[in-house]
ROLUMVEX-80172 format. One record per residue (C-alpha): x, y, z; residue in three letters. Coordinates in pm, 1 decimal. Layout:
% ROLUMVEX-80172
X / Y / Z / ala;
...
% end
This chain:
% ROLUMVEX-80172
7957.5 / 8673.5 / 6738.3 / met;
7716.7 / 8840.2 / 6975.5 / thr;
7802.9 / 9200.9 / 7051.0 / asp;
7877.3 / 9256.3 / 7417.0 / val;
8036.5 / 9596.0 / 7378.2 / ser;
8026.4 / 9805.4 / 7689.2 / gly;
7997.2 / 9497.5 / 7907.9 / ser;
8361.4 / 9396.8 / 7934.6 / ser;
8499.5 / 9334.4 / 8282.6 / pro;
8783.4 / 9561.8 / 8375.7 / gln;
9121.8 / 9390.0 / 8414.2 / pro;
9188.1 / 9322.0 / 8778.8 / gln;
9510.7 / 9321.4 / 8976.5 / asn;
9546.8 / 8949.7 / 9038.4 / leu;
9813.9 / 8988.7 / 9302.0 / met;
9575.5 / 9184.0 / 9525.1 / ser;
9363.3 / 8876.9 / 9602.5 / arg;
9412.7 / 8675.1 / 9916.6 / ser;
9262.4 / 8356.6 / 10051.9 / leu;
8995.8 / 8254.1 / 10119.3 / pro;
8844.8 / 8307.1 / 9775.1 / arg;
8483.5 / 8245.1 / 9673.4 / ile;
8437.8 / 8193.5 / 9299.7 / ile;
8109.5 / 8143.3 / 9115.1 / ala;
8147.9 / 7954.8 / 8787.1 / val;
7870.4 / 8092.9 / 8569.5 / ala;
7742.6 / 8110.1 / 8214.2 / asn;
7373.0 / 8122.3 / 8140.4 / gln;
7424.4 / 7926.0 / 7820.4 / lys;
7407.7 / 7549.6 / 7867.7 / gly;
7659.4 / 7301.0 / 7733.8 / gly;
7960.6 / 7529.7 / 7761.5 / val;
8171.4 / 7323.6 / 8001.4 / gly;
8062.0 / 7510.8 / 8313.4 / lys;
8027.7 / 7208.1 / 8541.1 / thr;
8334.6 / 7043.1 / 8388.4 / thr;
8527.3 / 7358.9 / 8473.1 / thr;
8385.3 / 7371.3 / 8826.7 / ser;
8469.8 / 7008.6 / 8906.4 / ile;
8815.0 / 7002.8 / 8756.3 / asn;
8929.4 / 7344.4 / 8874.0 / thr;
8818.4 / 7254.9 / 9227.7 / ala;
8991.9 / 6915.7 / 9214.8 / ala;
9310.6 / 7065.3 / 9070.9 / ser;
9319.2 / 7333.1 / 9342.2 / leu;
9283.0 / 7059.1 / 9604.0 / ala;
9576.0 / 6875.8 / 9449.0 / gln;
9782.2 / 7187.8 / 9510.9 / leu;
9728.5 / 7121.0 / 9881.9 / gly;
9446.5 / 7372.5 / 9925.2 / leu;
9122.5 / 7328.4 / 10121.2 / arg;
8842.5 / 7342.0 / 9866.0 / val;
8463.9 / 7330.6 / 9892.9 / leu;
8257.9 / 7284.7 / 9576.2 / leu;
7897.4 / 7400.9 / 9618.4 / ile;
7654.2 / 7262.4 / 9362.1 / asp;
7351.8 / 7489.3 / 9315.0 / val;
7258.5 / 7347.8 / 8974.9 / asp;
6939.7 / 7135.8 / 9000.8 / pro;
7088.3 / 6896.1 / 8744.3 / gln;
7337.5 / 6797.3 / 9019.1 / ala;
7604.5 / 6708.7 / 8763.1 / asn;
7886.9 / 6846.2 / 8976.3 / ala;
7764.3 / 6625.4 / 9261.0 / thr;
7740.1 / 6304.9 / 9057.3 / ser;
8058.6 / 6395.3 / 8869.9 / gly;
8246.2 / 6352.6 / 9196.6 / leu;
8094.7 / 6013.0 / 9268.3 / gly;
7818.4 / 6121.0 / 9506.0 / ile;
7472.9 / 5962.4 / 9469.4 / asp;
7223.0 / 6239.2 / 9545.5 / val;
6950.8 / 5981.7 / 9615.0 / arg;
7141.4 / 5852.1 / 9915.7 / ser;
7191.4 / 6188.1 / 10086.2 / leu;
7006.6 / 6301.2 / 10395.6 / glu;
7095.6 / 6669.5 / 10355.2 / asn;
7176.7 / 6876.6 / 10047.3 / thr;
7207.7 / 7241.8 / 9951.0 / ile;
6827.2 / 7237.6 / 9927.9 / leu;
6805.2 / 7212.4 / 10307.5 / asp;
7046.7 / 7503.0 / 10343.0 / val;
6853.1 / 7733.8 / 10111.2 / leu;
6499.8 / 7641.5 / 10217.5 / ile;
6525.3 / 7527.6 / 10580.3 / asp;
6825.4 / 7733.1 / 10698.4 / asp;
7024.9 / 7418.0 / 10774.7 / ala;
7394.4 / 7488.7 / 10841.2 / pro;
7613.9 / 7429.5 / 10538.9 / leu;
7820.9 / 7189.2 / 10747.2 / thr;
7518.6 / 6956.7 / 10770.9 / asp;
7532.8 / 6874.8 / 10400.6 / cys;
7904.5 / 6882.7 / 10321.4 / ile;
8041.3 / 6551.7 / 10189.9 / cys;
8398.9 / 6433.7 / 10152.9 / thr;
8533.5 / 6310.4 / 9819.7 / thr;
8814.0 / 6078.0 / 9717.0 / glu;
9031.3 / 6384.1 / 9652.8 / ile;
9218.9 / 6492.7 / 9964.3 / asp;
9120.9 / 6847.9 / 10050.9 / gly;
8810.0 / 6856.1 / 9830.0 / leu;
8463.0 / 6855.8 / 9984.9 / gln;
8122.3 / 6903.6 / 9821.6 / val;
7794.1 / 7063.4 / 9924.4 / ala;
7570.4 / 6851.5 / 9698.7 / pro;
7273.6 / 6960.3 / 9495.1 / ser;
6927.2 / 6807.7 / 9488.9 / asn;
6709.0 / 6719.6 / 9192.1 / leu;
6420.5 / 6906.1 / 9360.9 / arg;
6615.5 / 7230.3 / 9372.8 / leu;
6441.3 / 7369.2 / 9064.3 / ala;
6102.7 / 7351.2 / 9238.5 / asp;
6253.1 / 7493.8 / 9555.8 / ala;
6365.9 / 7802.0 / 9364.9 / glu;
6001.6 / 7903.7 / 9335.3 / met;
5960.2 / 7867.1 / 9712.3 / thr;
6253.4 / 8100.3 / 9770.4 / met;
6081.5 / 8389.6 / 9593.6 / tyr;
5848.6 / 8435.5 / 9890.4 / ser;
6128.2 / 8428.6 / 10149.6 / met;
6290.8 / 8720.1 / 10325.8 / leu;
6645.2 / 8802.2 / 10211.7 / ala;
6599.8 / 8550.7 / 9931.8 / arg;
6906.3 / 8675.1 / 9740.9 / glu;
7150.6 / 8622.2 / 10027.5 / thr;
7050.8 / 8286.9 / 10174.0 / arg;
7355.3 / 8113.7 / 10029.6 / leu;
7583.5 / 8400.6 / 10131.2 / lys;
7474.3 / 8370.4 / 10493.2 / asn;
7550.6 / 7997.7 / 10489.8 / ala;
7887.6 / 8045.0 / 10319.8 / val;
7995.3 / 8321.0 / 10557.2 / asp;
7957.1 / 8077.4 / 10847.7 / ala;
8215.8 / 7832.6 / 10705.3 / val;
8446.6 / 8053.5 / 10501.4 / ile;
8737.8 / 8027.2 / 10745.5 / asp;
8743.9 / 7649.0 / 10700.6 / gln;
8845.0 / 7670.3 / 10333.9 / phe;
9096.2 / 7832.2 / 10101.6 / asp;
8859.8 / 7817.0 / 9804.3 / tyr;
8485.3 / 7788.6 / 9769.7 / ile;
8380.9 / 7715.0 / 9411.9 / ile;
8009.4 / 7752.1 / 9329.7 / ile;
7872.7 / 7568.5 / 9025.8 / asp;
7577.7 / 7773.8 / 8897.8 / cys;
7282.8 / 7658.4 / 8687.5 / pro;
7273.1 / 7760.1 / 8318.2 / pro;
7031.3 / 8044.5 / 8387.8 / ser;
7015.9 / 8383.9 / 8556.5 / leu;
6747.1 / 8290.7 / 8808.3 / gly;
6740.5 / 8310.6 / 9186.0 / leu;
6985.2 / 8023.0 / 9236.4 / leu;
7247.2 / 8196.3 / 9023.3 / thr;
7168.9 / 8525.9 / 9195.6 / leu;
7235.3 / 8359.3 / 9532.1 / asn;
7567.2 / 8232.1 / 9401.5 / ala;
7667.4 / 8576.2 / 9271.8 / leu;
7574.6 / 8739.0 / 9602.1 / cys;
7777.6 / 8481.5 / 9796.0 / ala;
8082.8 / 8494.6 / 9568.8 / ala;
8364.9 / 8743.8 / 9557.4 / arg;
8462.2 / 8656.4 / 9202.1 / glu;
8309.9 / 8512.9 / 8885.7 / val;
8484.2 / 8272.1 / 8650.1 / leu;
8319.0 / 8246.0 / 8308.0 / ile;
8392.3 / 7949.9 / 8078.5 / pro;
8336.9 / 8033.4 / 7711.4 / ile;
8338.1 / 7762.9 / 7446.3 / gln;
8550.9 / 7812.6 / 7136.1 / cys;
8257.5 / 7796.7 / 6897.9 / glu;
8037.9 / 8029.0 / 6695.5 / tyr;
7801.8 / 8239.9 / 6910.6 / phe;
8046.3 / 8187.3 / 7198.8 / ala;
7962.1 / 8521.6 / 7357.7 / leu;
7587.8 / 8466.9 / 7340.1 / glu;
7448.1 / 8537.5 / 7685.4 / gly;
7778.8 / 8654.1 / 7833.1 / val;
7681.1 / 9019.1 / 7795.2 / gly;
7367.3 / 8965.7 / 8001.1 / gln;
7567.3 / 8788.4 / 8272.3 / leu;
7811.6 / 9079.9 / 8285.2 / leu;
7522.5 / 9325.1 / 8309.7 / glu;
7381.7 / 9124.5 / 8600.6 / asn;
7716.8 / 9137.6 / 8777.3 / val;
7712.6 / 9515.3 / 8732.8 / leu;
7355.7 / 9540.4 / 8865.7 / arg;
7443.1 / 9331.4 / 9170.7 / ile;
7734.7 / 9562.8 / 9246.3 / arg;
7528.3 / 9877.2 / 9201.2 / arg;
7239.0 / 9742.6 / 9410.1 / ser;
7464.5 / 9687.0 / 9709.6 / gly;
7387.0 / 9314.8 / 9724.6 / leu;
7754.6 / 9248.7 / 9650.9 / asn;
7940.0 / 9572.8 / 9591.5 / ala;
8282.4 / 9413.3 / 9534.5 / thr;
8185.5 / 9128.6 / 9299.2 / leu;
8423.2 / 9105.0 / 9002.7 / glu;
8472.7 / 8892.6 / 8694.5 / val;
8821.0 / 8768.8 / 8773.8 / ser;
8872.7 / 8504.0 / 8506.4 / ser;
8746.0 / 8394.0 / 8168.4 / ile;
8860.2 / 8056.1 / 8038.2 / val;
8830.2 / 7937.2 / 7679.0 / cys;
8710.8 / 7575.5 / 7669.7 / val;
8619.0 / 7309.8 / 7411.5 / met;
8905.5 / 7423.4 / 7189.0 / tyr;
8939.9 / 7216.5 / 6870.6 / asp;
9283.0 / 7272.3 / 6718.5 / ala;
9166.9 / 7117.0 / 6390.5 / arg;
8948.0 / 7416.2 / 6306.5 / thr;
9036.9 / 7771.5 / 6210.9 / asn;
8715.8 / 7885.3 / 6379.0 / leu;
8845.9 / 7790.1 / 6723.1 / ala;
9153.1 / 8010.7 / 6678.1 / asp;
8936.8 / 8296.5 / 6553.4 / glu;
8703.4 / 8268.5 / 6852.1 / val;
8990.6 / 8261.5 / 7101.5 / val;
9146.2 / 8566.5 / 6935.1 / ala;
8817.3 / 8756.2 / 6949.3 / glu;
8760.7 / 8665.3 / 7314.5 / ile;
9112.5 / 8782.4 / 7403.1 / arg;
9069.0 / 9103.5 / 7206.1 / gln;
8739.5 / 9180.2 / 7378.1 / his;
8822.7 / 9084.1 / 7737.6 / phe;
9198.8 / 9137.2 / 7749.7 / gly;
9402.6 / 9005.7 / 8044.5 / pro;
9092.2 / 8873.4 / 8220.2 / thr;
9117.5 / 8574.4 / 7982.2 / val;
9341.8 / 8298.7 / 8116.0 / leu;
9639.1 / 8196.8 / 7904.2 / lys;
9538.9 / 7832.5 / 7931.3 / thr;
9294.4 / 7705.5 / 7669.6 / val;
9109.9 / 7383.4 / 7755.2 / val;
9092.9 / 7147.5 / 7455.5 / pro;
8813.1 / 6918.8 / 7351.3 / arg;
8915.3 / 6588.2 / 7505.9 / asn;
8728.8 / 6258.5 / 7513.5 / ile;
8866.5 / 6182.6 / 7859.9 / lys;
8699.2 / 6496.3 / 7994.8 / leu;
8368.7 / 6361.8 / 7865.8 / ser;
8425.8 / 6014.4 / 8009.3 / glu;
8537.3 / 6111.0 / 8360.1 / ala;
8194.8 / 6215.4 / 8501.5 / pro;
8049.1 / 5875.9 / 8409.6 / lys;
8289.4 / 5724.3 / 8660.8 / tyr;
8232.5 / 5992.0 / 8923.8 / gly;
8586.8 / 6121.7 / 8894.7 / met;
8754.8 / 6451.0 / 8805.9 / pro;
8989.6 / 6433.1 / 8512.2 / ile;
9298.5 / 6472.3 / 8732.2 / val;
9232.7 / 6130.9 / 8888.1 / thr;
9055.6 / 5960.8 / 8596.4 / tyr;
9340.8 / 6025.4 / 8353.8 / asp;
9603.2 / 6257.3 / 8503.6 / pro;
9819.8 / 6247.2 / 8190.7 / leu;
9541.5 / 6346.6 / 7950.6 / ser;
9537.2 / 6682.7 / 7775.4 / arg;
9226.0 / 6775.5 / 7972.7 / gly;
9393.4 / 6703.7 / 8306.4 / ala;
9701.9 / 6902.1 / 8213.3 / ile;
9486.8 / 7194.4 / 8098.2 / ala;
9277.8 / 7210.9 / 8415.9 / tyr;
9589.4 / 7180.2 / 8630.6 / thr;
9718.4 / 7485.9 / 8445.0 / asp;
9383.5 / 7663.9 / 8492.5 / val;
9406.6 / 7604.0 / 8867.6 / ala;
9763.0 / 7734.1 / 8873.1 / gln;
9656.7 / 8050.7 / 8691.0 / glu;
9357.6 / 8104.9 / 8917.8 / val;
9569.3 / 8051.0 / 9227.4 / his;
9840.9 / 8283.5 / 9096.7 / his;
9631.4 / 8572.0 / 9226.9 / gly;
9658.0 / 8460.3 / 9590.0 / ser;
9917.6 / 8606.1 / 9822.5 / gln;
9829.3 / 8461.2 / 10160.8 / ser;
9636.3 / 8175.2 / 10315.2 / thr;
9349.3 / 8183.7 / 10559.4 / ala;
9449.9 / 8204.8 / 10920.1 / gly;
% end
């Protein structure tokens, strides 16, 4: 596995966190279950009776379509927020899950990222928008693109915490070290001095292989209590659900994937002591 020595997040005191919480789900490596984790953790938190906003800043817009929203039919998206300073409330959409709303992405967001480089305060445009609505939600989950560009930087500056999904496969830690270094740089730069890696979740676990167990053991050894106890298995229902625009907890609530992400949400929420307001 890739060596990320010296980059481990320090274990945090979960019980010190209070609502509202802003969590960026990030991993610069593609195909690691990042968007699946964003959608299903957000939906599972909403099913706990919490007010949840999922912000999709990935130009692929998979978190948006995975919740049944057709980006082609939208008048406003997160693109308008980042480029034209539109209020976040102008683009927020409801979903079929009570308590879960979405700030949808836009397929043109990748081109817009280049435009942002010439803007003032380019790193904190999302933060400014989020700060204006934070009191309306218990959780804001930000689905990041699989890169460490300006869109991900905006997400990390807006967030208070980072959740990293790591697949239970060879080279699982590839790229994680660089993400952790970026979190450290953001803290040191003053852009977000209190940003922390609060959770790491092992995903795509295949119980039929010894490798999966070895990878989970190595991740736990390296990152300690930051790693959630819940391990998300490979599950065909998790792969099917986005095709129908549904999170796993509504597509097949009795599936292993649904049970796992319900447990992930419970673990994430375990760190909260009080609610907003």
